[in-house]
C-alpha positions in Angstrom: -160.6 -91.9 111.9 -160.0 -91.4 108.3 -158.6 -88.2 106.9 -160.8 -87.0 104.1 -159.8 -84.2 101.9 -162.9 -82.4 100.7 -162.7 -80.6 97.3 -164.4 -77.3 96.9 -168.0 -77.8 95.6 -171.0 -75.5 95.0 -174.0 -75.7 97.3 -177.0 -77.5 95.7 -178.4 -75.2 93.0 -182.0 -74.2 92.9 -183.9 -76.3 90.4 -187.1 -75.6 88.5 -190.2 -77.6 89.4 -190.3 -81.2 88.1 -192.4 -81.4 84.9 -193.8 -84.8 85.8 -196.0 -86.2 88.5 -194.7 -89.5 89.9 -197.2 -92.2 91.1 -197.5 -92.6 94.8 -194.6 -95.0 95.7 -196.6 -96.4 98.7 -199.0 -98.0 96.1 -196.2 -99.5 93.9 -195.7 -103.1 93.3 -193.2 -104.5 95.8 -190.8 -105.8 93.1 -191.8 -104.2 89.8 -191.2 -100.7 88.4 -193.2 -97.8 89.6 -193.2 -95.9 86.3 -191.6 -95.7 82.9 -190.5 -92.8 80.8 -190.0 -89.1 81.7 -186.5 -87.6 81.6 -183.3 -87.3 83.5 -183.3 -83.6 84.1 -181.8 -82.5 87.5 -185.3 -81.4 88.7 -186.8 -84.8 87.8 -184.1 -86.8 89.5 -184.2 -84.7 92.7 -188.0 -84.9 92.8 -187.7 -88.7 92.5 -185.2 -89.0 95.3 -187.3 -86.8 97.6 -190.2 -89.3 97.0 -188.1 -92.5 97.6 -187.9 -93.3 93.9 -184.7 -93.9 91.7 -184.0 -94.6 88.1 -182.8 -98.0 87.0 -182.9 -99.0 83.3 -183.5 -102.7 82.6 -182.7 -104.3 79.2 -184.8 -102.7 76.4 -186.5 -100.3 78.8 -184.5 -97.2 78.7 -185.9 -95.5 81.7 -187.7 -97.2 84.6 -188.4 -95.7 88.1 -188.4 -97.9 91.2 -189.4 -97.8 94.9 -188.8 -101.4 96.1 -190.3 -103.0 99.2 -188.3 -103.8 101.3 -185.7 -101.1 101.0 -182.0 -101.5 101.9 -180.4 -98.9 104.1 -177.1 -98.8 105.9 -177.6 -97.5 109.5 -174.9 -94.9 110.2 -174.1 -96.6 113.5 -174.2 -100.1 112.0 -171.3 -100.3 109.5 -169.5 -103.6 110.0 -165.7 -103.2 109.7 -164.0 -106.6 109.5 -160.6 -107.4 111.1 -158.9 -107.2 107.7 -160.5 -103.9 106.8 -159.5 -102.6 110.3 -155.9 -103.5 109.5 -156.2 -101.7 106.1 -157.5 -98.6 107.8 -154.9 -98.7 110.5 -152.0 -99.0 108.0 -153.3 -96.0 106.0 -152.8 -97.7 102.7 -154.9 -95.2 100.8 -155.7 -91.5 100.6 -159.3 -90.5 100.6 -161.0 -87.5 98.9 -164.5 -86.2 98.5 -165.7 -84.7 95.1 -162.2 -84.7 93.7 -162.8 -86.9 90.6 -166.6 -87.5 90.2 -166.2 -88.0 86.4 -163.6 -90.7 86.9 -165.6 -92.5 89.7 -168.8 -92.8 87.7 -166.8 -93.9 84.6 -165.2 -96.6 86.7 -168.5 -97.7 88.1 -169.9 -98.1 84.6 -166.8 -99.9 83.3 -168.0 -103.5 83.6 -169.4 -106.2 81.4 -173.0 -105.6 82.6 -174.0 -102.2 83.9 -177.2 -100.3 84.4 -175.2 -97.0 84.1 -176.1 -96.0 80.6 -174.5 -93.1 78.8 -177.7 -91.0 79.5 -177.5 -91.8 83.2 -173.9 -91.0 83.4 -174.4 -87.6 81.7 -177.4 -86.9 84.0 -175.4 -87.6 87.2 -172.5 -85.5 86.0 -175.0 -82.6 85.6 -176.3 -83.3 89.1 -172.7 -83.2 90.5 -172.0 -79.9 88.7 -175.2 -78.5 90.2 -174.1 -79.6 93.7 -176.5 -82.5 94.3 -174.3 -85.5 93.5 -171.1 -86.4 95.2 -168.2 -88.9 95.0 -165.7 -90.5 97.4 -162.4 -91.4 95.9 -159.7 -93.8 97.3 -156.2 -93.3 95.9 -153.0 -95.4 96.1 -149.9 -93.7 97.5 -148.7 -93.4 93.8 -151.8 -91.4 93.0 -153.9 -94.0 91.1 -157.6 -94.2 91.6 -158.1 -97.5 93.5 -161.8 -97.3 94.3 -164.7 -95.1 95.1 -168.5 -94.5 95.1 -171.0 -91.9 94.1 -174.5 -90.9 95.1 -177.0 -88.1 95.6 -177.5 -86.0 98.7 -180.9 -84.4 99.4 -181.1 -82.8 102.8 -180.2 -85.4 105.4 -180.6 -88.2 102.8 -177.6 -89.7 100.9 -178.6 -92.3 98.3 -175.6 -94.3 97.3 -175.7 -95.4 93.7 -172.7 -97.5 92.8 -169.2 -98.3 93.9 -166.1 -99.9 92.4 -162.6 -101.1 93.3 -159.3 -101.8 91.6 -157.5 -102.8 94.8 -158.4 -105.0 97.7 -160.6 -103.1 100.3 -160.7 -99.9 98.3 -164.4 -99.7 97.8 -164.9 -100.7 101.5 -162.6 -97.8 102.5 -164.8 -95.5 100.4 -167.8 -96.7 102.3 -166.2 -96.2 105.6 -165.3 -92.7 104.5 -168.8 -92.0 103.4 -170.3 -93.1 106.7 -167.8 -91.1 108.6 -168.4 -87.9 106.6 -172.2 -88.4 106.6 -172.3 -88.7 110.4 -170.1 -85.5 110.7 -172.3 -83.4 108.5 -175.7 -84.6 109.9 -176.9 -87.1 107.4 -179.5 -89.3 109.0 -180.5 -91.7 106.2 -178.0 -93.7 104.0 -180.0 -95.4 101.3 -178.4 -98.4 99.4 -181.7 -99.2 97.6 -181.5 -103.0 97.0 -180.0 -105.6 99.3 -177.1 -107.7 98.2 -174.8 -110.2 100.1 -171.9 -107.8 99.8 -173.9 -104.9 101.3 -175.4 -107.1 104.0 -171.9 -108.2 105.0 -171.0 -104.5 105.6 -174.0 -103.9 107.8 -176.9 -103.0 105.4 -180.4 -104.0 106.6 -183.8 -104.0 105.0 -186.8 -102.0 106.2 -190.3 -101.8 104.9 -191.1 -99.3 102.2 -193.5 -97.7 104.6 -190.9 -97.2 107.3 -188.4 -96.0 104.7 -190.8 -93.4 103.3 -191.6 -92.1 106.8 -187.9 -91.7 107.6 -187.2 -90.2 104.2 -189.9 -87.5 104.7 -188.1 -86.2 107.7 -184.6 -86.5 106.2 -185.2 -84.5 103.1 -186.6 -81.6 105.1 -183.5 -81.4 107.2 -181.0 -78.8 106.0 -177.6 -80.5 105.5 -174.7 -79.2 103.4 -173.1 -82.4 102.4 -169.9 -81.0 100.9 -168.4 -77.6 100.0 
């Protein structure tokens, strides 16, 4: 069991109604974008997540919205912890916090040669964090250096993980273990990782049909969960 220090955080702020009407994700192309345009206001982003939609800019398109089929999720009882990661956890090589350095985590996630985290997206998620909707997990070395982490958005019993990074071996994996542990403790039921990858699959992520994802999502977002505070 990891010890996670949770920083003080506001409850999710009330948001005005979204100014846009998203297309029905159930009718979206399986691999293509659902919509283009709109804005990155907190109310727009949270309305999108409630509907199973997320923003993901691609090349010259500044703002595209997606709802892929199939969808990747990480079952909260299905995280795969390897022997080497078990040793890392047992030896307590890192200290873990929640919401202690969101700005630093999203900056580190964006700090790579190719990134979809544009300046506009980074600003938008910082606003979501300050409004109590977006959260980060930080993994620190004993010397106090940020070694890894992840961030995402919590809406009811949904947590949609957006990106992760590491600067030390196993640091991002420790962040994911901490996320799953905390999510289970507070009552999260759906951990969305959006698009499958070999790395996520090795950690236990699976794919489900968009239809099944949307059905599970509809229940999750109605369930009251205070993710942090």
